[in-house]
C-alpha positions in Angstrom: 19.2 31.0 20.5 21.2 30.0 17.5 18.3 29.9 15.1 15.3 30.5 17.3 14.5 27.1 18.7 11.1 27.7 20.2 11.4 24.7 22.5 13.7 26.7 24.8 16.4 24.4 26.0 16.1 21.0 24.3 16.4 18.2 26.8 17.4 14.7 25.6 16.4 11.7 27.8 18.5 8.6 27.9 19.5 5.6 30.0 22.8 6.0 31.8 24.8 3.1 30.4 28.1 4.0 28.6 26.5 2.9 25.3 23.3 4.9 25.9 25.3 8.0 26.7 27.5 7.6 23.7 24.3 7.4 21.5 22.7 10.4 23.2 25.9 12.5 22.8 26.1 11.6 19.1 22.5 12.8 18.7 23.2 16.0 20.7 26.3 16.8 18.6 24.3 16.2 15.4 21.4 18.4 16.6 23.9 21.2 17.5 25.7 21.1 14.2 22.7 20.7 11.9 20.7 23.4 13.6 23.5 25.8 14.3 22.8 25.9 18.1 25.0 26.8 21.0 26.1 23.9 23.2 24.2 25.1 26.2 20.9 24.9 24.3 20.8 21.1 24.3 21.1 19.1 27.5 21.2 15.4 28.3 19.2 14.0 31.2 19.9 10.5 32.5 16.8 8.5 33.5 17.1 5.2 35.4 14.9 2.5 34.0 13.6 -0.7 35.5 15.9 -2.6 33.2 18.9 -0.9 34.8 17.8 -1.7 38.3 17.4 -5.5 38.0 20.7 -6.5 36.5 20.8 -10.1 37.7 17.5 -11.2 36.4 16.7 -12.4 32.9 14.7 -9.7 31.1 12.1 -12.1 29.9 11.3 -13.0 33.5 10.7 -9.4 34.6 8.7 -8.0 31.7 10.7 -7.9 28.5 11.8 -5.0 26.4 9.7 -2.1 27.8 11.9 -2.2 30.9 14.4 0.0 29.1 12.0 2.5 27.8 8.9 2.9 30.1 10.3 5.5 32.5 11.8 7.5 29.6 8.5 7.5 27.7 6.8 8.6 30.8 9.2 11.6 31.0 8.3 12.5 27.4 4.6 12.3 28.1 5.0 14.5 31.2 7.2 16.9 29.1 10.2 16.6 31.5 12.3 15.9 28.4 11.7 16.8 24.7 13.2 13.8 22.9 14.4 10.3 23.9 17.3 8.4 22.3 16.8 4.6 22.2 18.6 1.5 20.9 15.7 0.5 18.6 16.0 -3.2 19.5 14.9 -2.2 23.1 11.7 -0.4 21.9 8.4 -2.3 22.0 6.5 -2.3 18.7 3.5 -0.5 20.1 4.3 3.0 21.3 2.4 4.9 24.0 -0.3 7.1 22.6 0.9 10.5 21.3 4.5 9.4 21.0 6.2 9.0 17.6 9.6 7.8 16.4 10.3 10.2 13.6 14.0 9.7 13.2 16.4 6.8 12.8 20.1 7.6 12.5 22.1 5.9 9.8 22.2 2.3 10.9 25.4 0.8 12.2 26.7 -2.8 11.7 23.8 -5.2 12.4 25.9 -8.2 13.3 26.6 -9.9 16.6 30.2 -10.2 17.7 31.6 -13.4 19.2 33.7 -12.4 22.3 36.1 -14.8 24.0 39.6 -14.6 25.6 40.4 -18.1 24.3 38.5 -18.9 21.1 37.8 -17.1 17.9 34.5 -18.6 16.8 31.5 -20.7 17.9 32.9 -23.6 15.9 36.1 -23.5 17.9 34.4 -23.9 21.3 35.2 -27.2 22.9 32.4 -29.7 23.7 30.3 -28.6 26.7 31.8 -25.1 26.9 29.9 -22.5 29.0 28.7 -19.5 27.1 27.1 -16.4 28.7 24.2 -14.4 27.2 21.0 -12.8 28.5 19.5 -12.8 25.1 16.9 -15.6 24.4 17.5 -15.2 20.7 21.3 -15.7 20.9 20.8 -18.6 23.3 18.4 -20.4 21.1 20.5 -19.7 17.9 23.5 -21.1 19.7 21.8 -24.2 21.0 20.3 -24.7 17.5 23.9 -25.0 16.2 25.6 -26.6 19.2 23.3 -28.4 21.6 26.3 -29.5 23.6 27.0 -26.0 25.0 25.8 -24.8 28.3 24.4 -21.3 28.4 24.4 -19.1 31.5 22.7 -15.8 32.3 25.0 -12.8 31.5 23.8 -9.2 32.0 25.5 -5.9 32.7 27.4 -3.5 30.5 30.4 -4.4 28.3 33.0 -4.0 31.1 31.0 -6.2 33.5 30.6 -8.9 30.9 34.4 -8.9 30.1 35.1 -9.2 33.8 32.9 -12.3 33.9 34.9 -13.8 31.1 38.1 -13.0 32.9 36.7 -14.7 36.1 35.9 -17.8 34.0 32.1 -17.5 34.6 32.0 -18.4 30.9 34.5 -18.8 28.1 32.5 -16.8 25.5 29.7 -14.3 25.1 28.2 -12.1 22.4 27.9 -8.3 22.0 26.3 -6.2 19.3 29.0 -5.0 16.9 27.3 -1.6 16.7 27.7 -1.0 20.4 31.4 -1.9 20.3 31.9 0.5 17.4 30.0 3.3 19.3 32.0 2.7 22.4 35.3 2.7 20.5 36.1 -0.9 21.4 37.1 -1.9 17.9 39.6 -4.4 19.3 36.8 -6.6 20.5 34.9 -6.7 17.2 34.7 -10.2 15.8 31.5 -10.3 13.7 29.4 -13.4 13.1 27.8 -13.6 9.6 24.1 -12.8 9.6 23.7 -16.2 7.9 25.1 -17.9 11.0 23.3 -15.6 13.5 20.4 -13.5 12.4 20.3 -10.3 14.4 17.6 -9.0 16.6 15.0 -6.8 14.9 16.4 -3.2 14.6 19.8 -4.2 15.9 22.4 -1.4 15.3 19.7 1.2 14.9 19.3 4.3 17.1 15.9 6.0 17.1 14.6 9.3 18.5 11.2 9.3 20.1 9.1 12.4 21.1 5.6 13.8 21.4 4.4 14.7 18.0 5.5 18.3 17.2 6.3 19.9 13.9 9.0 22.0 15.5 10.7 18.9 17.0 10.5 17.1 13.7 12.1 20.1 11.9 15.0 20.0 14.3 15.5 16.3 13.9 14.8 16.0 10.1 18.5 16.3 9.1 19.4 13.4 11.4 17.0 10.9 9.8 18.4 8.2 7.4 15.5 7.3 5.2 16.8 3.9 4.1 17.7 2.9 7.7 14.2 4.1 8.8 12.4 2.0 6.2 14.5 -1.1 7.0 13.7 -0.7 10.7 10.0 -0.2 10.0 9.9 -3.4 8.0 11.6 -5.4 10.8 9.3 -3.9 13.4 6.2 -4.7 11.3 7.5 -8.3 11.2 7.9 -8.3 15.0 4.5 -6.7 15.6 2.8 -9.6 13.7 4.6 -12.0 16.0 3.8 -10.0 19.0 7.5 -10.0 19.7 8.3 -9.6 23.3 11.6 -10.8 24.8 10.0 -14.1 25.4 10.2 -15.7 22.0 13.6 -16.0 20.2 13.1 -14.0 17.0 15.6 -12.8 14.4 14.8 -10.4 11.5 16.8 -8.4 9.0 15.7 -6.2 6.2 18.1 -5.4 3.4 18.0 -3.0 0.4 19.8 -3.7 -2.8 19.1 -1.0 -5.4 15.3 -1.2 -5.7 15.2 -4.8 -4.5 14.1 -5.7 -1.0 15.1 -8.8 0.9 13.8 -9.9 4.3 15.1 -12.7 6.4 13.1 -13.8 9.4 13.2 -16.7 11.9 11.7 -18.0 15.1 13.5 -20.6 17.2 12.2 -22.6 20.2 13.9 -21.6 23.4 15.8 -24.9 23.6 17.1 -24.4 20.1 15.6 -27.7 18.9 13.1 -26.2 16.3 13.8 -23.3 13.9 11.6 -21.8 11.2 13.6 -19.6 8.9 12.6 -18.0 5.6 13.7 -15.4 3.1 11.3 -13.1 1.3 12.0 -10.8 -1.7 10.2 -8.0 -3.4 10.2 -4.4 -4.3 11.8 -1.8 -1.9 8.6 0.3 -2.1 6.7 -2.6 -0.4 9.3 -3.1 2.4 6.9 -2.7 5.4 4.1 -4.8 3.8 6.6 -7.6 3.1 7.8 -7.5 6.7 4.3 -7.7 7.9 3.5 -10.6 5.5 6.7 -12.4 6.7 5.5 -12.1 10.3 2.1 -13.5 9.5 3.6 -16.4 7.6 6.1 -17.3 10.2 3.4 -17.0 12.9 1.1 -19.5 11.1 4.0 -21.9 10.6 5.0 -21.7 14.2 1.6 -22.4 15.6 0.8 -22.0 19.3 3.5 -24.2 20.8 6.2 -21.7 19.6 4.8 -18.7 21.4 
């Protein structure tokens, strides 16, 4: 063993999509180099999740976010894997007992990208255009801006979605810029300003989940980006107050500027007709508290009809 990793072979659990595998491999490479381990000491195990099995149904109809994590978390609890690599925007705010997320990699670009073979922006879309997305948030944000558009369900990996555009199922769709970067698909990147489309909570962040263990935390410590972690924790605190499943369109973004902290949060009705959006500012040391407070305030403004 390179430096005596007492876990024996370290097994990383992940979903099998190209993006999930790219993220798991990035984590594997970092663990190997930071801990001076041999390549055969860290393996990747692909775990099929419910979210990967039902590709033609809207997530909100079949149970929301946990669909991409439940089976993987079960494998952690049963010690079939040691760590799990997640896109943090897929992780529910309440973790199963005994599991922790100790590590957030340096966060990627948080923005959504507008993807179309014919048009370069939302504003350019002709009246009545058909846009594909499986995200309730993106759908609501889009309809809030352009209630003339028709939105159709669009799931599957990047390649599948591009095929749907080529087959004229829709003229445009959205993908997270971070995912396009990680997949090396820079030519598709066409970012939308966060003022125009506030991202999902924790978009662009990759987290590592595991059973609490000092040894595991020691191995992962060099991979953690403390600023990214604090931003994600503030956003997740916001979401937790809103009880955010996939069923309510919610956007949230935490930003650090020197010692200043800025939080933008919003909820939108599913039809896009109503939107509550606000910006909070304060001290960076209070990031998580401000996120929580923002969630409470937006929840009280939204009232029951929103959720």
